[in-house]
C-alpha positions in Angstrom: 6.7 -16.0 -15.2 4.9 -13.9 -12.6 1.8 -14.3 -10.5 0.0 -11.2 -9.3 -3.3 -10.8 -7.3 -5.7 -7.9 -7.0 -8.9 -7.4 -5.2 -11.8 -6.1 -7.3 -15.5 -5.6 -6.8 -17.5 -7.9 -9.1 -21.0 -9.3 -9.3 -21.2 -12.8 -7.8 -23.8 -15.1 -9.4 -23.9 -17.2 -6.2 -24.2 -14.3 -3.7 -26.4 -12.3 -6.2 -24.6 -9.1 -5.2 -21.5 -7.2 -6.0 -18.8 -8.5 -3.7 -15.1 -8.4 -3.4 -13.2 -10.9 -5.6 -9.6 -11.9 -5.6 -8.4 -12.1 -9.2 -5.1 -14.0 -9.9 -3.1 -13.2 -13.0 -0.5 -15.4 -14.6 1.7 -13.2 -16.9 -1.1 -10.6 -17.3 -3.7 -13.2 -18.1 -6.5 -14.0 -15.7 -5.8 -17.4 -14.1 -8.6 -17.5 -11.5 -11.2 -15.4 -9.7 -12.5 -16.1 -6.2 -15.4 -14.5 -4.3 -14.2 -13.5 -0.9 -17.7 -13.8 0.5 -18.8 -17.3 -0.6 -15.4 -18.6 -1.8 -16.7 -19.7 -5.2 -13.6 -20.0 -7.4 -13.5 -20.0 -11.2 -10.3 -21.1 -12.8 -9.4 -20.4 -16.4 -7.9 -23.1 -18.6 -4.3 -21.8 -18.6 -1.3 -24.2 -19.0 1.5 -22.6 -16.9 4.2 -24.6 -18.8 2.8 -23.3 -22.1 2.7 -19.8 -20.8 6.3 -20.1 -19.7 7.4 -21.3 -23.2 5.5 -18.5 -24.8 7.2 -15.9 -22.5 10.7 -17.3 -23.1 10.1 -17.6 -26.9 8.9 -13.9 -27.0 11.9 -12.7 -25.0 14.4 -14.6 -27.2 12.9 -13.6 -30.5 12.5 -9.9 -29.7 15.9 -9.4 -28.1 17.8 -8.5 -31.3 15.1 -5.8 -32.1 15.2 -4.4 -28.6 19.0 -4.2 -28.6 18.9 -2.5 -32.0 16.4 0.1 -30.8 18.4 0.8 -27.7 21.7 1.4 -29.5 20.0 3.6 -32.1 18.4 5.8 -29.5 21.6 6.6 -27.6 24.8 4.8 -28.6 27.0 6.2 -25.9 24.5 5.2 -23.2 24.2 1.8 -24.7 28.0 1.2 -24.8 28.4 2.6 -21.2 25.7 0.4 -19.7 26.5 -2.7 -21.7 29.3 -4.1 -19.4 27.1 -3.6 -16.3 24.2 -5.4 -18.0 26.4 -8.3 -19.0 27.8 -8.7 -15.5 24.3 -8.4 -13.9 22.6 -10.8 -16.4 23.3 -14.0 -14.3 21.7 -12.3 -11.2 18.7 -11.1 -13.3 18.3 -14.6 -14.8 18.4 -16.3 -11.4 15.8 -13.8 -10.1 13.5 -14.7 -13.0 14.1 -18.4 -12.4 13.2 -17.9 -8.7 10.0 -16.0 -9.6 9.1 -18.8 -12.0 9.7 -21.5 -9.4 7.5 -19.6 -6.9 4.8 -19.2 -9.5 4.8 -22.9 -10.3 4.8 -23.9 -6.6 2.0 -21.5 -5.9 -0.1 -22.9 -8.8 0.7 -26.5 -7.8 -0.5 -25.8 -4.2 -3.8 -24.3 -5.4 -4.7 -27.3 -7.5 
């Protein structure tokens, strides 16, 4: 799970003008928007736990297809990289868990 933020110019109904807004995404879905001028904040009704479950489910169910496509594209490259990928998987998994924890912590602090 990943949280990202961008600044974008949007029309603010409170300021009645086009102002800079901070848009926060949770896994490529808009989680909230906040006007940087009047600080009016709109939060979408996203359940972070549900989004995490959907992400994990998608990754698990599509893994066989992704592996199949990789080895069909270039078998020698797939076989050569496979041991490295297996050894680095715990690190990548811990990195993902850390990102998810940061995202949950950030969302909890904003509530």
